[in-house]
N, C-alpha and C positions, 0 to 999 in steps of 0.2 A: 267258621273255622274249623266248626268239630267234622262237617262233610268235609272238610280238605284232610283233616288228621282221619278220619274213617277211610278214605279213599288211599292216604299214603300205608294204614297197615292191610288192605287189600291189595296194593303192589307185593308186598312182603309175602302173603300165600299164597298170590298164585303164578309169582317167582318160583317158591318150593314146590307146588301142586304140578308144576310143569319141569321141573329136574329130570334130567336123564337118571334111569333108574339103577344103572350099574356103570362104575368105571369102565373109561375105556383105555388098553393096557398102553404102556408106552413103547412097545413093540410094533402094536399098527400105528401109532406116529413114525418112528422111525420107516416103517413101508411105504409111507405115505413118499417119499425122495423117490422110490424107483418106480411105483404103482400109481400115482395122478398123473393123468395123461390131460392138460390144459390147451386150447388153440392158442397157438404165437407167443407161448408160455415154457418157461424154463422152471422147474421146480429145482429152486438151488441147494437146500436143507430142509428137512423136516426133525427136529430137534425135541425131543421129552425133556420139559425143564419141571424137576422134582418141588413137591411142595416147600415153601418157604416165606420168602418175603410175598410171594405171588403166589396165588392156587397153582396146584401141578394142572401143567400145559401143554398140548403138543403146538412149537413154532416152527412156521412154516415160511420161509422164506421164498418170496417170486421175485421172478424176472419177466416182465411183458414187453412184446415186442409188436404192436398192432403196425408199424410202418420200417420201412430202413431203416432209419434215422431215431428211433425209439429205444430209451433203458429204460424201463417205470419199474423200481422197485418199490415194492409191496410185503409187506407181512402179515399173516392170519394167525390169530392166537386163538388156538381150542382148547376148552376144557376139558381135564380129561375126565372129569367128576363135578356135578351138581349144574353142567348145562343148562340153561333155561330154554331152551330151544329154539333160542332167537338170535337175530344177526347185528351188529352191531357197526358200522361204519366212521370216522372219526375224520372230521376235516382240518385241513391247513390254514395257517395263517398267511398274509403278506404273499410271497412269491415262492411260496413251500419250499421246496429242497431238502425235505429231512422227513423219514415216519416219525410221527407222533406218539412216543412212547411211553408218556404220562397219560395220556387217554387210554390208547392200548389196557395199562395197568388199572386203570378205573374200570374201563368197561370188563375185565377179567373178573375184578374182584365182585361186580356185580352179576355174574352169571352170563355174560353173553360172550358167544362168537364174534372177537373182533377183528378189524382190518384196519389198515392204515398204508397211505403212498405217498413216496417219496417226491408224487408230481409228475418222474419224468426226468428230475434232473439232479443235484446237489448244490448247495450253498443258498446264500440269503436275498442274494442280488436277480436283476432279469437277464445279465449278458447272456445266459445261455442261450437266449433265445434269437441273439445275434449270427444270421447265416444258417437258421434251425427253423425254419417255418412249421416243420413240424410237432420239433419239441414244443413248440408255443401251443398250438394244438392238444398236446399232451397236459401241458401244467392247466389250459383253457377249461379243458372237459373230457378229453379222453381218457386220462389215466384212472381218475375216481370213478367213471363207469367200468374200465377194462379192472380194476381192482373189485368192484362190485360184482359184476359177472362170473371172474374166476375165484374170488373170496368165497361167493356162495357155493361155485362149485366144489371147491374142495370140503365145505363143511358138509356138503350132500356123500363125498367119498369118503368123511373121516366116520360120518355118524350113523352112515345108511338109510339117512333121510334127508330131506331137505328143511330148512329153517322155517318155520314157520310164519315170523315174522322176521323181515327185514326196515332197520330203521338207520338212518343218517343222521348225525351231529355236528354242527358246524356253527363258527361265529368268526366274525369278519371276512376274512378272504375263504373261511371255510363256510361262513354263512352264503358267499357267494356261489360257493359249489355248492350248496343246499337246493339253491334255486334254479342253478343251470340243471342239477339231477331233476328236479320236478317238472322243469321244461322241455328238456330236451331227450332223458331216460325214464319217461314215467312208469316203465315196470319195473327198475331197479330196487324200489324203497315203497313198504307201504306208508312210513310217515316218518315228518323228517323235521328238523328243528334250523333253523334259521336264524343264528343269532348276529345282530350287527350286522346285517347279508348286504356286502359292498357289490350290490349284484352291478353296477353303474359307475365301475369302476375309473374309467376312462373322461366320464363327465366332471365326475367327481374330482379328479386330477386338477382340474382348473379351479376349483374353489379351495384344494388345499394349498396350492402354490399359488394362487393368488393371495391369501393369508400371509405367507412368507415375504412374497413381494410388496404385501402392503407395511408389514414392520420393516423393511429395507428399502423402502423407499429414497431414503436418507437416513444417516447420522440420527436426526432430530425423530423419525417416526420407531424405531426400536423401541420395544415396550420391556423393561428388562424386569429377570423374572419375578425381582422384589416385590414390583407393582403389581404382580398377578390377585397375590389375598386380597391386596385392598379393593379393586375393583372387583372381585367376587363377590368381597363383603357386600359391596355395594348393589349389585346385580340382585343378591338374595334380598337384605332387607326392601328394595323397592317391589322384589316381586313375591316374595315368601305367603305374605297373608290374602293373595287374591282367592285363595281355596278358600277362604276362613278358617283356617288356622296356622296359625304365627309356629313351625317348628324347625325353621331350618332347612326345607326342599321348597321347589317350586314345581308345585304338581304338575301342570303343562303350560311348560315355557311359552307356548303362541300365545298366552294372553296376557304377557308381560309387554309392557310397553320402554323397556328400561333403556338410558340414552348414556353413554358413556361422557357427555357432555356435563354433566351436574358436578362431575370429577377436575373439570378442567383447573388448573392452576390459574390463578388471579395476576399470583406475582414473580415470574419466572419458572424453575422449573423445584420440586419438592419431591421427600418418598409418598406423601398421603395425596397427592394429585397426579392429572395426565398432562400434560403438555397437549397445545392444538394438535399438533402434527401427531400424536399418539392417541387422542382421540378420533383422529379420520382416522389412523389403521384399525383402533379397535370396532369402530362404525365397517368399516370393510370387512371384516372377520364375521359379523354378527350378519351380513347383508348377503343375499343371494347373487351368485353370480347371472348375469344377462349377457346372452349375444347382443351385441348392437347392431347387426345387422338385421336382428330380428325383432330385438322387445324381448325374447323368450327366454324364459329362467334355464340358465344350464344344469343347474345345482344350488340348493338353499345353503344358506348357511349357518355356523353354528350358534347355538341358543344361550340366552343370558344362564347363567350357572355351572358354565363348562369351563370360565377363566381359568381355574387351577391347572389345567390338563392344556393349556395353549404353548408353554415352552415346547413340548415335544410337535408340534406342527407349524409356530411362528417364530421360534428360540432363532437359535444361532443360526441352524441350518436345516435345507428343507427335509420335508418330511421324505426316508430314503424310497420307499414303494412305489408315490407317487412322481419322485424325481428319477428314478429308474423306470418307469414308464413312458416319458420321455426321452429320457437317455438313449434307452436299448431300444423300445419298442417303435417309437413314433419319428425320431429326428436320427436314430442309430451314429448316434455322437457322444462318446461318453465323456467328453468336455464341454458338454451343452451347458448353456448358464441358464439356470430360473428365470433372471429378470427378463430373458429374451422371450416367454414367452407370452402370447397375446391372442385373444379369443376369437378376435373374430378372422385375425390369419391364420389360426391353427386349429379352431376347433372342426374342421369339417377331413382336415389332415389326419387328428385324432383319431376320428372315428372310423375312417376307411383302415387304418392302422390297424386299427382292434377288428373291423371286420364280423363282426359278432361272438368269435373268439373267445373274448373276458367278459363280454356283456350278456349279461340273464334277466332282460327287463320286460319281456312276455307276461304279459298278465291274465292269460289263458292259458288254465290249468287244468281244463276239463278231463283230457286224458290219464292226468294222475288220479284227479278226485273220481272219475267213473269206476277206478279200480280199488276204492275203498280207503284213497290216499287222504293222508291227514300230516297239515301244515302249520304248524307252531312256529311263530316270528317271535323275536324279542329285541328291544332295542332301548340304550339307554339313553335319558334327555340330554345328561352331558356329554356324549359322546365326541370327544374332536378328531377323530379319523374319521370317519362317515357322518356325514351330518343327521340326524334322525329323524327329521321329515322326510328322508327318502324313503323311510318305512310306513311312513302313514300313507303316503301317496302311493306307494306302490299297492299295500292294501286297498286304496280307496279306488287305485286303478283296478284291482279284481273286481270290487262290488261293480264298477260300471260296466267290465267285460263278460262275467260269470252272472251277474246278477244276485241280488241279495241271498236270497234263502241258498242257495249251495254253497255262496264264500260262507256263509255265516255257519251253515252246519259242520264247513271241512278247514277252515282255518282260522285260527286266533292268533292278534296281534297284542303282545305286551308291551306296554312303554311304560319303561321304569326310573322314577324320579332319582333325580339325584346320582346315577348311575354313569360313569364314563364308559369307555370302548373294551366292553366285553366283561367288565366287570369293575372295582373301585370305584370310589366319587363319598360325595357327603352320605345318601342315603342305603338303604337294606340293600345290598347288591349282590348274597349268595342265596341260590334258589335251585331246585331241583326239576329241571325243566323236562327231565327223560323220564323221571318218575310219570309227571302227568302226562305227558306223551304215550308211555306202555299204557298208562290208565285210558285213556282215551282211546286209543286204537285199538286193545285188547278188549275191552269191556264196552265199546261206545258211549262212555262215560265223559263229557267234554270239560274241561278242566274250568270252572268258575271262578278260581281265584287261586292264586298260586301263592303261597307266603313266601316273601322274600326277609332275610336278617342282616343286621348290621353286625359284623363281629369285628373285636379288636381287642387284640391280646387273648384270644382263644373265649371271648367272654360275650356270648351274644348281649348287645346293646339296645338293639330294638328291632323291630319286626312290624313289618307290614304287607299287607295283603297287594299282590299285583292283580289290577283287574283285564281283560278283556275290551280293549278298545273297540268305541270310543267311551265306555266308562272310565271312572276313577276312583280312588279309595276316599271314601267321606269318611271324616269323624263322626259319630254317632254321636257325643255332644255330652260323655261321660266315659271316665274309664282313663287308663294312662294313656296316652300318645306314643307312648313307645310299646305299645301292644296291640300286635294286628286284630284280637279280636274285638277290639273299640272302635274299628272300621269297616265299611261295609260299602261294597262295590256299586256305585249309583252311575246314571248321566250324567254328564257336567254340567 
C-alpha cells in the first residue's frame, strides 16, 4: 500500500511537471473556428469558456461525416492553462446518443485535453439504425475512431504540438469501444481502460433476454423484488467464508456452489422462501446459455452475489439495450416480443446482423501492444448487465493467443469483489484506474494493486486492494478487515 501511495504522489508530480508553460489566449480559441481544417469535418464552433465551475478551456464542437449518411457530433475541450500534455477520450454506455459532458469535465479538471462523441446519432435506443447501415457502423466503431483522429488534430493545431500520450477510458458500452479501438485502430491510443467491457454484446443479449424469459415463463416463475435481498443473503452466507475470511464479500464467485433450492418453500409461498418455479428461474439466471445444436456456451450466467441487481435485468421489463438489439438490429420489428427469442433458431441470425460491427472479440492485440500500448481491464463480480466471467475468458484468450510474457507485460485485469455494473454494490467500488494507467504508460510502472474504497454518505467505510488477475486480496491475519493495508495480493 505504501508503494501505491507513492505512485499517487508521482502522478501529481508528473502532471505538474509536464503542464504547459504559458496560457493560450481565448482569441486563439476563437480563431480555431475558421483556421482548423480537418478532413470530412466541420468545425461548428470554437468557444473560449472562462474559469469558473470548470478550468478555463476552449470548447470545440465538430460535425464529422465520413459517409454520406453520417452525422457524428463530437466535442474537444482544450485547457487554456495547465494542460498536462496528454489527450483523453471518454466512452459511451449502451447505445450512446449523447456527448458525455460529466466525463469531459472530470478529464478537464485533471489537466487533459479531452474528447467525447455522441456516436453518430441522438437518443438512447437503437431505432437510429433501422434503414441506416452507415449510422450503425458509426456507432459500432467509426465515430470513436474519427473523434480520436480529429480530436488529436485539434490538439496539435491549438497547442502547436501533438499530445505526448493519448488515452481512452470507457465502461460497459464504453468498454466495448475500448476493445474495439485496441483491435481495429491500434494507433489511436497509447493506453486504454476497458471497464466491464461489453465486447460481445450480441451473444450476451441471449443471456440477458434469457433471464427475463426465465422469470416470465409464467406468473409463478416471477421473482418479486422483495425476495432479492433474501436470496442475496443466502448466496453470500453460503460463499462468503470460502476465501478464509467472513467479511460480507464473495472474493471469487467461481468457487461458490450456491443452489437456490436451499430456499425452496416447504408449504405454499412466503416472503422468506422461493417457490419451485422461482428456484428454477434463479438457477437459469446463474447458468450459462448453451447452443443446443452444438453444446457450446454462448454466454456465461450471472454470479452468486449479484441478486440485488436482478430487478434491472429480470424484473418487470426486459433490459432496454439488449431488447433494442433484437427489435431494431436483428428482427427490425419495434413490436418484437422477447418471449419469442430462441437460441437454436436465432443465434446465427443475430451474429449475421452484427457482422462484426458491434462485436470486439479478437484476442490478438499485438499491433496495439507493439507500439507500447497498455490495456487495463476491470469488472465487478456482481455485474448484472455483462456477465463478469466474460472478462476472465477474454483475458485467458489473450494468454492463449499472444503468450503469457507479452500479455502479462502489457495487459492487466482487475476483478472487483462486490461491485455491480461499473460501480455500486456491496464491496469497495470507487477507485482511480486512470491514475494507475497514466503511471503505467508514462513511467513503465505496472500497478501491482489498486486501492478501492467503499464510500457511504461521504465517509470511507472500507478500503481493499484490487489485485491483478489471477491474484486475489488475502487477509494478512491481523489488522482491521476494513483497511487495505491488512491485505496482500496473492495467488488463490
